[in-house]
N, C-alpha and C positions, 0 to 999 in steps of 0.2 A: 046652620047657614051654608049655602052652596058655595063652593070655591069659585073665585072669579074665573071667567073664561080666558083661556090662553089665546094670545094673539094669533091670527091666521097669517101665514106667510104670503107675501106678494108673489113669490116665485118658489117653486120646488123643482129640483132637477128631475128630468124625465127618467134617467137611468144612471143613478150614482155609481153603479158597478162598472160603467164604461168610462169613468173619469181617471185622470192621472193620479189623483189622491188615492183612489181605491186600489189601483195597480201598485202604487208605492206601498200601501199598507199590506198587500199580499206579499210583497218582497220582504218586508220587515217580519211578517209572520213566518215565512218559510226560512229565512236566515236565522231567526232567533227562537224558533219553536214556540211561537206565541199564537193567541187567538184574538187579536184585536179586532173589534167589530164596528166601532164607531169612530168618527173623527175625534171626539173627546178622548177616547182611549189612545188613539194614535198621537194626539198632541201631548198627552201626559207622558207617554213613553218617550217622545222626542225630547222633552225637556228634562226627564229623569236620566236619560242615557245620551247626553249630547255628543260624545265622541263617536258612539256607534251610529247615531242618526246622521251626522255629517259625513261619515264614511260612506253611508249608503247614498247620500245626495251626490257625492263625488262620482260614485259608480253610475248612478242614474243619469247624470249629466254627460257621461262619456268624455270626461275631461281629457284633452290632449296635453300630455305632460307626464311627469314622473311623480307617482304618489308617495314614494318613500316607504319606510317601514315603521316609523315612530307613530305613536298614538296621535289621533287628530288633535287632541287638546288634553290638558291635565284636567280631569273632571272635578278635582278637588279645589281648583283655583277659584278665587273670587272674581266677580266681574270687575271690581275696582283695581285688580292687579293687571288688567289688560293683557291676558296671557297670549303667548304665541300659538298659532294654529298650524297644523301639518308641518312640523319643524324641519323636516328634510325633503319636502316636496319641491318640485321645480316646474313652473308653468309660465305661460305668457297669455295675458287676457286677449290681446288682438289675435293671436293665433287661434284661439277658440272661437272668436267672432267670425273668422275667415275659413273655418274648417269645411263648410259646405261649398261644393264646387260644381253643382249641377249646371250643365251648359245653358239650359233654357229657363232657369229659375231666376226671377227678378228679386234682387236684394233690396233695392231702394227705389221708391217713387217720390219725386219731389213736385209738389204743386205750388204754383205762384199765384198770388192774388191778382185778379184782373185790375187794370187801370186804363185810363183813357188812351194812352199810346199803345196799349197791348190788351185789348178787351177780351181776348181768348188765348191766354198763354198756354202752350202745350205742356203736358206732363213730361217731366224729365225722368228717365229710367236708366237703371244700370243693373246688369246681371251679377251674380256672385263671382263668376270668373273675371268679368270686367272689373269688378271692385277689387279683387285681389291684385290684378295687374296694375291698376292705378295706385293702390297702396304701395306696391313694390317700387314704383317710380318715385313716390313721395318719400319712401324710406331712404332710397339712395340720395335724394336731394337733401334731406335733413341731415343725413350722416356727413355729407360734404360741408354742411354749414356748422359742423362742430357739435351736433346733438349726440349726446352719449347717455348711458343709463343714469338716471337721476336728474338730468337737465329738465328744466321746465319749459314747456311749449304752450303758448297761450293763444287764445282765439277771442276776437272781438267781432262777432259775426252773427249771421242768421243760421237757421237750421237748414242746411243744404247738403247736397251730396259731397261737395268739396270739404265741408266741415267734418263730416263723418270720415272721409278719406284722411284728412289731416290728423284727426284724433287716433285713428287706427295705426297710422304710420308712426306717430310719436310713441304710442304705447308699445308698438312692435319692437322699438329700439330700447325699451325700458325707461323712456322719458316719462315725465309726469305731466298730465294734461290739465290745463287750466282754462276755464271758459267764462266769458262775460257776454251777455246778450247785447245785440246792437242797439236796443232801446235804452240801455243804461247810459246815464250821463257820464262825461269824461272824468269828473271828480270821483265818482263811485268806482269806475274802472281803475283809475290810478291808485286808489286806496287798496285795491286788490292786487294789481300787478306789482306795485312797489314792494309788497311783502314777499313775493315769490321770485322776482328777478328773472323773467323769461329770456331764454336764448333766442327764440324766434316767436314772432307774433303774426298770426293770420288775421286778416281783416277783410271786410267787404268795402266796395267803393260807394255803393248806394243800396237802398232797400225799398220795398213797397209795403206801405201800411195805410189802411183806410183809403185804398185806391189812389194813393199819392206816392210819388217818387221822392225819396229823402236822400240828400247828399250826406254820406257818412264820413267823407274825408276830413272835414273840419274837426269832428270829434276824435278821429284817429290822431290827427296832428296834435291836438291838445293833450292827449295821453302821452304821446311820444315826447312832447316838450317837457311834461312833468317828469318823466323818467330820466330824460337827459339832464335836467336840472339836479337830479339826485345821483348822477353818475351811473345810471342803470340802463342805458340804451341797449336794445337787443342787437344781436349780431345781424339780423335780417328781418325785414318786414315783407310779407307776401300778401298781395292784394288780389282778392277774387272779384272780378267784375260781376255785375248783376246777371249778365248772360255770358258765361265763359265762352271763348272762341267766337264771340260775336264780332263781325267786321265793323259794326256801327259804334263800338265803344270808343271812348276818348280817354287817353291817359295824360292829357295836357296838364291836369292839375295835380298829378302825382309827383312826389319827390323823386329825383333821378336815381337814388339808391334803392328805391323799392323795386320789387320784382313782381311781375304778374303771375297769376296761377299757371297759365299755360307755359310760361318760360321756366317756372319752378319745376313743373313736371318734366319739361324737355331736358332740363339739366340732369334730372334723375335718369332719364332714358339714355343720355350720353354716358352717364357713369356706368350703366349696365353694359355698355359696349366693352368695358374693361374686364368683364367677367370672363374667365377662361373656361370654355366648355360648359356642359350641363344646361340647366334651365335658367336662362338669363332673367326670368321674372321671379325666380324662387326667392322668397323672403327668408333671411336668416334671423328668425325671431330670437330675441333675448329672453331666455328662460331664467327667471329669478325665483327667489323664495316665495312662498305663499303670501307672506306679509310685505312683499315689495310694494312701495307706493305706486298707485295707479293714477289717481287724479286728486286734485285739491278743489274742494267746493267751499263756498263761503257762506257763513251765516248772514242774515239780513243786515246786521250791524246798525240797528236803529239808534242805539245809545252809545256807540263807539265804533272803532274800526271793525269791519267784518272779520270774523274769525276764520282763518284758513284751515279747514278740516281735511286731514290727509287720510285717504281711504286705501285699503290694501287690495291688491289685484285678485288674490285668490278668494277673498271674502266676497267681493263684488261678483265674481264669476259664479260661485256656488249659490249665493243668496238669490241672485236674479234668476238662475235656473230653477231653484226651488219655487220661487214665487210665480214665475211665468210658465215654466215647463210642467211643473207638478200641480200647482194649485189652480192655474188658469188654463191648463191644457194647451198652451201655445205650442204650435208645431209648424212644420214646413207648409201645411195646408192653410195657414192663417195669413191675413193681411192686417197688420197691426199699426194703429195710429194713436198718437198722443199729441194733443194740442199743447205745445210748450215752446218756450224760447230756450236758447242755449244757456241762459243764466239760471235755469231752474233744474233741480235734480231730476225732474221727470224726463229731460232730454237724455240723460245718462241711462235712466230706466227704459226709455224707448230703444235706444241704440243697442242695449244689451239683449234685445230680442233677436239679434242676428245669430246668436249662439244656437237658436232652435231651428234655423234655416227658414224662417218665415220671411214675408215681405214687409218691410218697414216703410211707413209713409211719413214724409216730412212736409211741414207747412209752417210758415212764419209770418203770414199776413194777418189781417184783422179777422177775428172769428165771427163778428156780428155786423160788419158793414153791409154785408148781404147775408142775413141769417140762413139762407138756403144753401150757401156755398159749400160748407163742410158736409152737409147731408147729400148734396149732389155728388160731391167727391166720394162719399161712402158708397153710393150706388155705382159710380163710375168704375171704381177700382175693386169692388167686391169686398169692402171692409168687413172684418169679422169682429175686431175689437176697436172700440172708439173710446179713447181716454181724454179727459178734460178736467176742468176745475169745477168745484161746487159753485163758484161765482158765475161761471159761464152758464151753468144750468139755471141758476136763479135769474139771470138776465134773459136767457133764451125763453124762459117760461112767460115772460112779459110780452114777447114779440112773435112767437112762432110755434106751430105744432107740426113737427116733421112728419108725423104719422099720416097727415092729410095730404102730403105732397110728394112723398118719397116711398119707394118700395122697401128699402132696408132689409131685404130678404136674407142677406148673408150675415147680418149683424147678430152676434150671439152674446156679446158682453159690452157693457158700458162701465168705465172706470171713472171715479171721481175722487179728487183730493184737493189739498190747498187750504181747506177750512171745513168745518163740520157740514155734512150734507143734511139739510133740514128735512124733516118728514114730508113736508109739502112737495119737495123736489122728488122724493121717491114716488109720490102719487103722480106727479107730472110725467116722469119717465115712463111709468107703466101705462098711463092713460094716453099720453100725447106723443110719445116717441116710438116705443116698440114694446108691446106686451111680450113676455116670454124670455126677455134677455136676463142675464145675470147682471144685476146692478151692484157693482163692487165698489162700495165706498171704502177707501183705503187710507191708512195713516202710518206715518213713519217720520220722514223728514230728511233735510239736508244732513243732519248730524250722522245718520247711518246710511244715507242714500238708498234707502230701501224701506221695508215695512215692518211694523210691529203687529199690526192687525189689518186684515184686508179680505180679499176675495177668495172664494173657493167654489168650483163648479159642482162639487159633491154635496153642497149644503143649501138649505133654503135661505131666502132673503126676507128679513123682517123690516118693517117700516121704521126708519129712523136709526137703524143699527148697522154697524159694521159686522159682517158675517161671523168672523171668528178671529181669535188670536193665531198668528201664523205659526206653522210648524217650526220647532226648534227655538222659538222665542219665548222664554219663560216670563211672560208678562203677567203682572199682578196689579191690583189697585191697593195702594197703601194709604192708611189713615194718618192723621196727625200723630207724631211720635208721643209715646208715653212721657209724662213730665220727668219721671225718674231717669229716662234715657237721654235727656238733653245734656249737651256739654255744659259744665259749670260756668265756663267763661266763653264769650264769643270769640275771644282771641285764641282759644285753643284750637289751632288749625289741624291738629292731627286726629281729632275725634269727630264723630258724626252721630246723630241720634239713631237709635234702632227702630226700624220700620215695623209696622204690623199690618198684615193683610186685612182687608175688610171683607164682609160677607157679600155674596152676589146681591146686586140691587142697591148697594150702598156706594156712594161716591167716594173717590179717593184720587191719589196721584199715581199716574202711570209709571211703573218701574219695571225693570227686567232684572231678575235675581240670579240668572246663570250667565256665564260667558256666551258670546255669540260672535261669529267670524267677521261681522261687519262693524264691530267696535272700531272706531277710528284709531289709527296708529298714534294720533296726537294732533296737535296744531303745529303748523309750519312756523319756524324751522325745526326739523328733526336733527338729532345728533348724527354726525357722519356725512353731512352735506356741506361743510365748509362754513357754517354760521358760527359767530362768536359763542362761546360757552354760556355766557350770561343770557343771550337771546334764546338759546335752547332751553335753559332753565326756566325763564319766564313763560315760554310757550307751554312747557310741560305743566307748570303750576296753573296756568290759565285753563288748560284742558282739564286738569283734575277738579278745579273749582266749578267747572261748568256742569259736570255730570256726577261726581262721586262724593260730594261732601254733604248732600242733603239727607241721605240715609246711609247708614253704615253698610259697606260691602256690596251695594247694588248700583245699577244705572238708573238715575233719576232723569226722566225725559221732559218734565215740565208741562205735561198735559193733565187736565182735570177730567176724569173719566168715570164711567160706571160699567162694570162687567156684569152682564145679566145672568140669570139662572140658565143652565144648559137646557136647550130645547131641541128635540129631534137629533140629539147626539152632537150638537155643535160645540159643546164645551163652554158655552156662554158667548153671547155677542158683546160688542163694545159700543158704548154710546159716548161720543165725544162732547164734552161740556165746555170746552174753551182752554186757553192757556192757563197754567196754574198761577203764573204771576199776574194774571188779570182776573183771578177768581174774586168774586164779590163776597163780602162778609159782614153785612149789616146786622147788628145785634147778635153777632156770633153765629149766624146761620150762613153757611158757606154754599154758594152755588155758582155755576159757570155762566158766563155771558151768553152762551148759546141758548140757554133757557129763555132769555129775553128775546133774542133774535128770532127764535122759533115762533113765538107768539106774534111778533110783528110780521113775519113772513106769511103766517097763516091768515091773519086778520086785516093786514094793511098793505099787502103787496099789490102790484099792478098786473099780476099774472092773468087776471080775468079780463083785462082790457084787450080790445082788438088791436092788431098791429097798426101802427101809425095813427091810432085814434088818440084823442086827448085823454090824459090820465084822469081817472075818476077822483073826486074829492076824497079826502082822508086816505090818500095814498102816501106811503113813506118810501122814498126812493132809496135811501141808505140810512144807516143808523150806527151809533157807537155808544156803548155803555161802559162806564168806569165807576170806580168807588172814590169818593172824596173823604179824606180824613176829618173826623170831628172828635170833640171831647178830648182834645190834646193827643190824638192818636189812639185813644181807647176804643173807638168805634168808627164806623164809616157810614155814609149815606150813598145811595145809588143815584147817579146822574146819567140821564139818558139824552143823548144828542140825536136829533133827527134831521134829515135833509128831505125837503118836500119838493114837489114839482115846481118849476119856475113860475113865479107869480103867486104861489100859494103862501098863506100866512098861518102860522100855528096859533090856533085859537083855543079857548077854553073847552069848546065842544070836543075837538079832537083829543086834547089832553085827557079829558074825562073818559072818552072811549078807550084810549090807550091804557089808562090806569085800571079801568073796569075789566078789560080783557086779561091783563096780566094778573090781576087779583083772582079772577075766576079760574083761569087756566094754570096758575102757578100758586101763589100764596100772597097774603098781605105783605110779607117781608120782601117779596120781589118787587113791589110797586116802587117806581122811582120817586125820590124826594123832589127831584127837579126834572122837567122835560124842556129841553132848550132847542130851538131851531138854529141850525148852522148852515153855512153855504156849502160845505164839503167835508167829507170824511177822509182823513189821510189813509193812504194805502201804500204798502211796500211796492217795489218794482215788480214783484210777482203777484200783486193784486190782493194781498192779505190786509185786513183791517189792522190798524196800528193802535192797539189799546193801551199798552203799558206806557209808551212815551207820553200819550195824552194824559193818562193818569198822573204821571209825574209833573206835567205842566199844570194840571188842575190843582195839584198839591204844592205848587210853588217853584218848580224847576223852570229855568229859562229855556226858551226854544232853542237858543244857541248851543245848549248842552246836548242837543240831539243831532244825529248825523243826517242832515237834510239830503245828502247824496243818495241815500237808500230809499227815498220816497218818490212816488209818482208826482205828488202835489204838495211839496213842502210849504207852499205859500199859505195853506190854510192854517198852519200852526199859530200864526199871529192872532187869529181869531180866538183860538182856544186859550192863548195866553191872556188875552183881554178878559174873556169870560171867567177864566180861573181866578183872576184878581177879584172880580165881582163876587164869585162864589165864596172865596175866602173871607171877604169883607162881610158877607151875609152870615157866615158861620160865627165870625167874631161878634157881630151885632147880637146874634141870638145868645151867645155865651154871656153877654153883659146884661141881658134882660133879667 
């Protein structure tokens, strides 16, 4: 019997030898007397020799700072020991973001969504020297407000030039940056800020979204009232008007103790006048250890308070350069955009591009009010890298075909994350956006503020797959632990089951088995920053339980994945199958929710509909799949919730079609036991489907046990609570038959 045909790549690099990855491999070969010839060999070397690998990344990045003489990391350390990295190094993240000083090089471009009062807002731009000078003023102003190394400086803002300046100034001083998006509700922001007690808060006064102006001041006031009630008021609140330096702005509704952005910078300028001689704009960067805290990012927090994850400055610097500079070939020639709010880790991922000297593009309006807007922007600024979410591409496919309306001649890479990118979206990008681009589906998360698997310009792109495991990240797929390795008692907190790698093509749990420099330092509060010892202990234990107890000695990430056979030297691509805690297990057959969504996207999406046309019948607008416990918890059944176009009713014909397609394209075990029409699917503030909380509700939890402040549409939970009661009654009735 003939062997099955290998899949054909959707894209192959024209000249792999001209990529950053190939150049880095040649450096490795020259330095260590090797003959590595493929990405697979380079990846294996990078995870077998982690200290040597990260030393070369430091060198390739041209880090401004002191390397020190100690080994980069103890290679014998376990991941769960959270080892120190570059123990005697000294650096500052912001200093490395601002090392490029070309007089005519644009650092930042900010686009603003058009709205009736301003139908054609101009692009705002700032060069690298101008950015440095503005950060210098902000550094002086923050220092005068009492900001010192370890202080927390927070932002409740949009993605703007001012927000970048504030983050660079805070981190230049060794302070810890904390960010919440302007679309977050006050309760969710208060849950974050009360855990970190910021010294200074930056905010906007209003923002534009969906072509409408939204007053932000009431939300800011609500957060400040909550902090004041807890005795946690910041030393100062700095408000950035929608258009800084605009003579038309009104500060009538501001509190008198707040200061405007212009006045804040002016105070820093005055402080510069006290500098004796030399360069008055020179920033005295606070160089700290490699593991000095850089920023705190928060988990989504759907089932409790968001977890404050503390990331280390050196780790963020080296990891982002490896990902962007080596694997994506980002350089000063590039114009780099990622559609993101300031509350998503992709904002940090975007701003980190400054270290390469590229031009970073900022935008915080609606991406789909006018589907052409972002693609017009791409042509206007000569965008080379366009980053977005899988959800955006899914929605765009229903509305618009950029290839028909835009040149996109400069575009060489499209990045996608936030949820698994369905194979149909791969087809859409290469058919309807731009053939020839590198479509980099990427995965990592807030937990590491970077990537475990992602893009590489030296490798082919296969439909439905992430291109590769990232260099230096010892990612594997682990199967369920052997029964003999399970701890004898669940109360035995010191033990964890031993994991076992599965073969290529077999599904498992994403783990990382070697230390990596973006392991978080822990959850806030850390020791040494004035918090009570008991709070530090609880945070440390919460951190350990989040990542290190599922399998002994490794990082458990909570994603259900499949690593494919190596093809064309890629070392194996990665297929994302959903979050592990949302994995379905009917009859003992485990599979990810993404396997169901992929069939629905392929067979029942509205991507074939013309823009603005009525959606065809049998269209599924959104869906959610969870498992419901049956047989007293010994088994579960699959429940599929679907949202249909307004006015459509779920009938037997559509249900039969759904079941038939899932059965034919997956297996009988994948077929839902129940298909239920709902009015809405809950999503987090960053647009991700919320599976696990709904699963808990379906199985008896009260909606009040969930953190509504983390959801875009918490009102829909009541519907799931009602349906859950009906489903449990149905299970009970069947049990009694």
